[in-house]
C-alpha positions in Angstrom: -0.2 -0.1 0.1 1.3 3.1 -1.1 0.1 6.7 -0.1 -0.6 8.2 -4.0 -1.6 11.8 -4.7 -3.1 12.4 -8.2 -4.2 14.9 -10.6 -8.0 14.9 -12.6 -9.0 12.4 -10.8 -13.3 12.7 -9.7 -15.9 10.3 -9.4 -19.6 10.1 -8.6 -21.3 8.9 -5.5 -24.6 8.8 -4.0 -23.4 6.9 -1.2 -25.4 8.0 2.1 -24.6 8.6 4.9 -21.2 7.9 7.0 -19.5 4.8 5.6 -17.3 3.6 2.7 -17.9 5.4 -0.6 -19.4 3.4 -3.4 -18.0 4.8 -6.5 -19.5 5.9 -9.4 -17.3 5.6 -12.1 -14.6 9.2 -13.5 -16.8 11.9 -14.3 -15.9 13.2 -17.9 -12.7 14.1 -18.6 -11.3 12.6 -15.4 -10.1 9.7 -14.4 -11.3 7.5 -11.7 -10.0 6.6 -8.3 -8.8 3.0 -9.5 -7.0 4.3 -12.1 -5.5 7.0 -11.3 -4.3 6.4 -7.5 -4.6 2.4 -7.6 -5.9 -0.6 -5.6 -5.5 -0.5 -2.1 -3.8 3.2 -1.8 -4.3 5.7 0.1 -5.2 9.3 -0.5 -6.1 12.5 0.3 -10.2 12.9 -0.5 -12.6 16.0 -1.3 -16.3 15.1 -0.2 -18.6 17.5 -2.0 -22.6 18.3 -1.9 -23.9 21.6 -1.8 -23.3 23.2 1.0 -21.7 20.0 2.8 -17.5 18.8 2.3 -15.3 17.0 4.1 -11.9 16.3 3.7 -10.1 13.4 4.6 -7.3 10.6 3.9 -9.1 7.2 2.3 -8.5 3.9 1.3 -8.8 2.8 -2.6 -9.9 -0.6 -2.9 -10.6 -2.3 -6.4 -14.2 -4.6 -6.8 -17.7 -4.4 -7.4 -18.4 -1.5 -7.4 -14.9 0.7 -6.4 -14.9 2.3 -3.2 -12.9 5.2 -1.2 -13.3 4.5 2.4 -13.0 7.1 4.5 -10.3 6.4 7.3 -9.0 10.1 8.9 -11.1 13.2 8.4 -8.6 16.5 8.0 -11.4 19.3 7.6 -15.4 19.1 7.0 -18.8 21.0 7.3 -19.6 19.0 10.2 -17.3 19.8 12.9 -13.8 18.7 11.0 -16.0 15.3 12.1 -17.7 12.4 9.1 -20.6 14.2 7.3 -23.4 12.4 8.2 -24.0 12.4 3.8 -28.1 12.5 2.5 -29.2 11.4 -1.4 -28.2 12.8 -3.9 -25.3 12.4 -6.0 -22.0 14.0 -4.5 -18.8 15.3 -5.7 -15.5 12.8 -5.0 -12.2 13.7 -5.9 -8.5 13.8 -4.9 -7.6 16.9 -2.9 -4.2 18.3 -1.5 -5.1 19.7 1.5 -4.0 23.1 2.9 -3.0 22.4 6.1 -0.9 18.9 4.3 0.8 21.7 1.9 4.6 23.6 2.7 4.5 27.0 0.5 6.5 29.8 0.4 5.1 32.9 1.2 5.0 36.9 0.4 8.2 37.4 2.1 9.7 34.5 0.7 9.6 32.0 3.9 8.7 28.6 3.5 5.5 28.1 5.6 3.4 25.1 6.5 3.3 21.7 8.7 5.9 20.4 6.7 8.2 23.2 6.4 11.8 23.5 7.7 10.6 26.8 10.2 7.4 24.4 11.5 10.7 21.8 12.3 12.5 23.1 13.9 9.8 25.2 16.1 8.6 21.4 17.2 12.3 20.7 17.9 12.8 23.7 21.0 9.8 23.0 22.5 10.6 18.9 23.4 
C-alpha cells in the first residue's frame, strides 16, 4: 500500500451516511480513483454536496463497485467530523489539503506543517 496523490481524479457517488463511499465511475475528462490512485492505495480526498464537504484520507478498493473508505477526517462542514451525507449525487475527488502543504509566503519563507521553520519550532518545544 502506497500513499498516492494525482491530478484529475474525480468521480460521483450517491452513497449516504458516514461510511465507505461507493464510486460510480470517472466524471468525463477525469480518471477514476482505481486508475489514478490504484487499488489498496491511500490518498487525500474531498467529498462535496451543496454546502456540505469533507476532506480526508481514504483507501481505494478495486471492487464491484469500486470504493473509497473514509479513514481519517481532516476537515469538514460538520465540525471536522465525518459528514452524514444524505440522498443525492456527491462529487468525490483527489485533493491536496492546505493543512498538508508547504508553500513560500510573500517574504520568501517556507510556511506549513512540513516546513523547516515548523520542524525547528517543534524541536525547540521538546
